[in-house]
C-alpha positions in Angstrom: 23.5 20.6 -31.5 24.6 17.8 -33.8 27.4 15.4 -33.5 30.5 14.7 -35.7 29.7 11.9 -38.0 31.9 8.8 -38.1 31.4 7.5 -41.6 34.7 6.3 -43.0 36.5 7.2 -39.8 35.4 4.5 -37.5 33.9 4.8 -34.0 36.5 6.7 -31.9 34.2 6.9 -28.9 31.2 4.9 -27.8 28.4 6.2 -25.6 26.8 3.9 -23.0 23.3 2.7 -23.6 22.0 4.6 -20.5 23.7 7.9 -21.5 22.6 7.6 -25.1 19.0 7.2 -24.1 19.3 10.1 -21.6 20.8 12.4 -24.2 18.2 11.4 -26.8 15.2 11.9 -24.6 16.6 15.2 -23.4 16.7 16.5 -27.0 12.9 16.4 -27.6 9.6 17.1 -26.0 6.7 14.7 -26.4 4.1 17.6 -26.4 0.4 17.1 -25.8 -0.5 13.5 -26.3 -3.5 12.5 -28.4 -6.3 10.8 -26.5 -9.1 8.6 -27.9 -12.2 7.0 -26.4 -12.6 3.3 -27.0 -15.2 0.8 -25.9 -14.1 -1.1 -22.8 -14.2 -4.5 -24.7 -11.8 -3.0 -27.2 -9.4 -1.5 -24.7 -7.2 -4.6 -24.0 -3.5 -3.7 -24.0 -4.2 0.0 -24.6 -2.6 2.5 -22.3 -4.9 4.4 -20.0 -4.7 8.2 -20.7 -6.2 9.5 -17.4 -6.7 8.4 -13.9 -10.0 6.5 -13.2 -11.4 7.2 -9.7 -14.2 5.1 -8.3 -17.4 7.0 -8.3 -19.1 4.5 -5.9 -18.2 1.7 -3.6 -17.5 -1.7 -5.1 -19.4 -3.8 -4.0 -22.2 -1.3 -3.6 -23.7 -3.3 -0.7 -22.8 -6.2 1.5 -23.3 -9.3 -0.6 -23.1 -13.1 -0.4 -19.7 -14.5 -1.5 -21.1 -18.0 -1.8 -24.4 -19.8 -2.4 -26.0 -20.6 0.9 -28.1 -19.1 3.7 -27.7 -15.7 5.3 -28.0 -15.7 9.1 -26.7 -14.3 12.3 -23.3 -15.8 13.2 -24.1 -15.9 16.9 -26.9 -18.4 16.1 -24.4 -21.0 14.9 -22.3 -21.1 18.1 -21.7 -24.8 19.0 -22.9 -26.2 15.7 -21.1 -29.3 14.4 -21.7 -32.4 12.3 -22.6 -34.3 15.5 -24.7 -31.4 17.0 -26.5 -29.5 14.3 -28.5 -26.4 15.1 -31.9 -25.7 13.7 -33.0 -22.4 12.3 -36.3 -21.2 10.8 -36.3 -20.4 7.1 -37.7 -17.1 6.0 -38.3 -15.3 2.8 -38.6 -11.9 4.3 -36.4 -8.9 3.8 -35.0 -9.2 7.3 -33.4 -12.0 9.2 -34.2 -12.2 12.9 -32.7 -14.3 15.7 -32.7 -18.1 14.9 -33.7 -17.4 11.3 -32.0 -18.0 7.9 -32.7 -16.9 4.3 -31.5 -18.6 1.2 -29.1 -16.4 -0.9 -27.0 -16.9 -4.0 -23.6 -15.5 -4.8 -23.9 -11.8 -5.3 -27.2 -11.4 -3.6 -27.5 -8.5 -1.0 -27.2 -9.7 2.6 -30.6 -9.3 4.2 -31.0 -6.9 7.1 -30.1 -8.5 10.4 -27.8 -11.1 8.9 -24.0 -10.9 9.2 -22.7 -14.2 7.7 -23.5 -16.8 5.1 -23.3 -20.6 5.6 -22.4 -22.6 2.5 -24.9 -25.0 1.0 -22.4 -27.9 1.7 -22.7 -27.3 5.4 -26.5 -27.3 5.8 -29.5 -29.4 5.1 -33.0 -27.9 4.4 -35.9 -29.8 6.1 -39.1 -28.2 5.0 -39.2 -24.8 6.6 -36.2 -25.4 8.9 -32.5 -25.5 8.3 -30.0 -27.8 9.9 -26.6 -26.0 10.3 -23.4 -28.2 10.8 -20.7 -25.6 11.2 -20.0 -22.6 13.4 -19.5 -19.2 11.7 -18.0 -15.9 12.7 -19.4 -12.5 11.7 -18.5 -11.5 8.2 -17.8 -15.1 7.0 -18.6 -15.6 3.3 -19.7 -12.0 3.0 -18.2 -9.4 0.6 -18.5 -6.1 2.5 -19.6 -2.8 0.9 -16.5 -1.1 -0.5 -14.3 -4.2 0.2 -13.0 -4.2 -3.4 -12.6 -0.4 -3.7 -14.2 2.6 -2.0 -15.7 5.6 -3.5 -13.1 8.3 -4.2 -10.2 5.8 -4.4 -7.9 5.6 -7.4 -9.0 2.5 -9.4 -6.5 2.5 -12.3 -3.7 5.0 -12.8 -3.0 6.9 -16.0 -0.2 5.2 -18.0 -1.3 1.7 -17.1 -1.5 -0.9 -19.9 -4.9 -2.3 -19.5 -5.2 -6.1 -18.9 -8.4 -8.2 -18.6 -8.5 -7.6 -14.8 -8.3 -3.8 -15.1 -11.1 -4.0 -17.6 -13.2 -6.1 -15.2 -12.7 -3.6 -12.5 -13.7 -0.7 -14.8 -16.8 -2.6 -15.9 -17.7 -3.2 -12.2 -17.5 0.6 -11.8 -20.0 1.0 -14.6 -17.7 2.2 -17.4 -18.6 1.2 -20.9 -15.7 3.1 -22.5 -12.4 4.5 -21.5 -9.9 7.2 -22.6 -6.6 5.7 -23.9 -3.5 7.1 -25.5 -3.7 7.2 -29.2 -1.3 4.7 -30.9 2.0 6.5 -31.6 2.7 6.4 -35.4 6.2 4.9 -36.0 7.4 5.4 -39.6 9.8 2.6 -40.6 12.3 2.8 -43.5 14.8 0.1 -44.6 17.8 1.0 -46.7 20.1 -1.1 -48.9 20.7 -1.6 -52.6 20.7 -5.4 -52.0 17.2 -5.5 -50.5 14.0 -6.5 -52.2 10.5 -7.2 -51.1 9.5 -10.6 -49.9 7.5 -12.3 -52.6 9.4 -10.7 -55.5 11.8 -12.5 -57.8 15.3 -12.3 -56.4 18.0 -11.0 -58.8 21.7 -11.8 -58.4 23.2 -10.4 -55.2 19.7 -9.5 -53.7 18.2 -10.7 -50.4 14.7 -10.4 -49.0 14.2 -7.5 -46.6 13.2 -8.8 -43.1 13.7 -6.0 -40.6 10.6 -4.0 -41.4 8.4 -7.0 -40.7 10.1 -7.6 -37.4 10.2 -3.9 -36.3 6.6 -3.4 -37.4 5.3 -6.3 -35.3 7.4 -5.2 -32.4 5.8 -1.8 -32.6 2.3 -3.4 -32.8 3.0 -5.5 -29.7 3.6 -2.3 -27.8 0.4 -0.6 -29.1 2.1 1.6 -31.6 1.0 1.9 -35.2 3.8 1.0 -37.7 3.9 3.0 -41.0 5.8 1.1 -43.7 7.7 3.5 -45.9 9.4 0.8 -47.9 13.0 0.3 -49.0 15.3 3.2 -49.8 18.3 2.7 -52.1 21.7 3.7 -50.8 21.3 7.1 -52.3 21.1 10.3 -50.2 18.1 11.7 -52.1 16.0 8.5 -51.7 16.8 8.2 -48.0 16.1 11.9 -47.4 12.7 11.7 -49.1 11.5 8.7 -47.2 12.8 9.9 -43.8 11.2 13.4 -44.5 7.9 11.7 -45.2 8.2 9.7 -42.0 8.7 12.9 -40.1 5.5 14.3 -41.6 3.3 11.3 -41.1 4.8 9.8 -37.9 5.4 10.6 -34.3 8.8 9.0 -34.7 11.0 7.4 -37.3 12.9 4.1 -37.3 15.4 3.3 -40.0 17.3 0.1 -40.4 20.5 -0.2 -42.4 23.2 2.2 -43.5 24.4 3.3 -40.1 27.9 1.9 -39.9 31.1 3.4 -41.2 31.2 2.1 -44.8 31.1 4.2 -47.9 27.4 3.4 -48.5 26.3 4.0 -44.9 24.7 7.3 -45.6 21.7 7.4 -43.2 23.3 9.3 -40.2 24.7 12.0 -42.5 21.5 12.4 -44.4 19.4 12.7 -41.2 21.9 15.2 -39.8 21.3 17.4 -42.8 17.5 17.3 -42.5 17.2 19.6 -39.5 18.2 20.5 -36.0 19.5 19.2 -33.7 20.3 16.2 -35.9 22.4 13.4 -34.7 22.6 13.1 -30.9 24.5 9.9 -30.6 26.3 7.7 -33.1 28.0 4.6 -31.8 26.8 2.9 -28.6 28.8 0.7 -26.3 26.7 -2.4 -26.9 26.9 -5.6 -28.7 25.3 -6.3 -31.1 24.0 -2.9 -32.4 27.1 -0.8 -31.8 26.5 1.4 -35.0 23.1 2.5 -33.7 22.5 6.3 -34.1 19.9 8.4 -32.4 18.7 11.7 -33.8 16.0 14.4 -33.4 14.7 16.5 -36.2 12.1 19.2 -35.7 11.3 17.7 -32.3 10.7 14.2 -33.6 12.9 11.3 -32.6 14.7 9.1 -35.1 16.2 5.7 -34.2 18.8 4.7 -36.8 19.2 1.0 -36.3 21.6 -1.5 -37.8 20.7 -3.5 -40.9 21.7 -6.8 -39.3 18.5 -8.4 -38.1 19.5 -9.3 -34.6 21.3 -6.0 -34.1 18.2 -4.2 -35.3 16.1 -6.1 -32.7 18.5 -5.4 -29.9 18.6 -1.7 -30.9 14.8 -1.7 -30.8 14.8 -3.2 -27.3 17.3 -0.7 -26.0 15.9 2.4 -27.6 12.6 2.1 -29.5 10.9 0.2 -26.6 11.5 3.0 -24.1 10.6 5.6 -26.7 7.2 4.0 -27.4 6.6 3.8 -23.6 7.3 7.5 -23.4 5.1 8.4 -26.3 2.3 6.4 -24.7 2.6 8.4 -21.5 3.9 5.6 -19.4 6.0 6.7 -16.4 8.6 4.0 -16.9 9.8 1.8 -19.8 7.7 -1.3 -19.9 10.1 -4.2 -19.3 9.9 -7.6 -20.8 8.9 -10.4 -18.3 12.0 -11.6 -16.5 13.0 -14.7 -14.5 16.1 -16.0 -12.8 17.9 -19.0 -14.4 21.1 -20.9 -14.1 23.5 -20.4 -17.0 24.5 -23.8 -18.4 27.8 -22.7 -19.9 30.2 -19.8 -19.9 29.8 -16.7 -22.0 32.7 -14.6 -23.2 32.1 -10.9 -23.8 34.1 -7.8 -24.4 34.9 -5.5 -21.5 33.4 -2.0 -22.0 30.3 -3.0 -23.9 26.9 -4.0 -22.7 26.3 -7.4 -24.4 22.9 -8.9 -25.2 23.2 -12.7 -25.2 20.4 -14.8 -26.7 19.5 -17.8 -24.6 17.1 -20.7 -24.6 15.4 -21.1 -21.2 14.1 -24.5 -20.2 12.7 -25.6 -16.9 12.6 -28.8 -14.9 10.0 -28.3 -12.1 10.7 -25.0 -10.5 14.3 -24.8 -11.7 15.1 -22.7 -14.8 18.2 -23.1 -17.0 19.6 -20.7 -19.7 21.5 -22.2 -22.6 23.4 -19.6 -24.7 22.5 -19.8 -28.3 25.6 -19.9 -30.5 25.9 -17.2 -33.1 28.6 -16.1 -35.4 27.2 -12.6 -36.0 24.3 -10.2 -35.6 22.8 -11.2 -38.9 21.9 -14.8 -37.9 18.2 -14.3 -37.5 17.7 -18.0 -36.5 19.3 -17.3 -33.2 16.1 -15.3 -32.4 13.8 -18.2 -33.4 15.9 -20.7 -31.4 16.1 -18.6 -28.3 13.3 -17.3 -26.1 15.0 -14.6 -24.1 18.2 -12.7 -23.6 20.7 -12.0 -20.8 22.4 -8.6 -20.5 26.1 -8.7 -19.6 27.1 -5.4 -18.1 30.1 -3.4 -19.4 32.2 -4.2 -16.4 32.1 -7.9 -16.9 34.3 -10.0 -19.3 31.6 -12.6 -19.7 29.7 -14.9 -17.4 30.6 -18.3 -15.8 28.7 -21.6 -16.1 26.4 -22.1 -13.1 25.9 -18.4 -12.5 22.4 -17.2 -11.7 21.4 -14.7 -14.4 18.3 -12.6 -15.1 16.7 -13.5 -18.4 14.3 -11.1 -20.2 11.8 -13.3 -22.0 10.1 -12.8 -25.3 8.6 -16.3 -25.3 7.7 -18.7 -22.5 10.3 -21.1 -21.1 10.1 -24.6 -22.4 9.9 -27.8 -20.4 13.3 -29.6 -20.3 
């Protein structure tokens, strides 16, 4: 397949974000996914690999939903604070007419009883019980199968497991669960000017930041980052590291060397590694326009900008949906979103989807989004000063102050 490379020629044509993702995903097959068994207590945020069907009712029997006394609801008709009714206490397995038996939350409802009166609404007097409220059948009772019935789907494959899923699975008796193995994402940075954090900086060198950000973004999504270091702006070094990534990883992410300058070698090198090669180079988005997407030997490669913010935006647009797909999720897992009022206007270029960093604050139930000023896609502090981003579509030349926008959050909103 392949695509004409744009190095030294400029981007003559840009592909929309949606079309770029479609073309990329169409160019490779995920194949059979690896599955691992993990203990339930270690399954938080893992992605379920197979449907879990309830093998029994939950609850398994009618049980008390509160601490109190099990009784027949019909025996409480007319009861009130001013006209309490008296019942006989029993310790037997069955409750007959005008009887009550003490139960605690979760205890089985004794035979003959159909309601539970709360402790706050009764008074025990020796072997009798004064009841001050009238109940209806089923009150304060958790019915058998009320939570889930035998044979029902409990949790669907492709679900990211949260504490409540795990609680349900534990209630069904599971001690371990099958989850998708973590996709291995090989990460390579490129650039002669880059050096490792912690080393001594030479003249014209800068510390490399993108591998740290991209690795932790992968880890957030339950993928395993594989750090393949920094490649010089030399075709051989780049080729060796990307080739290693193709061997050890399920996908490769590179950062840097993807624009149209003389040392932007990555797309050309990747295109020469195998078929189909480069699928897209140049995306109608800002930042991250130089992003390239490739497939080599059925393994996807995301070639991201070296500018930190552009690398993050490219990750959000392409690597996030890729990892969701590799995990077997039906849809891309979105970031949490909320509606907010834009505090000032934003100017964007027509024809490009623009990702605007914003700081969201709230006053009561009202949310406000303040655009974070930035001179370019290399200003990483705009990410630390913001807590979300707004996407301006290609057919808009910016947004107006006071407009209601959707903000995709990567940190909670702050109190104003």
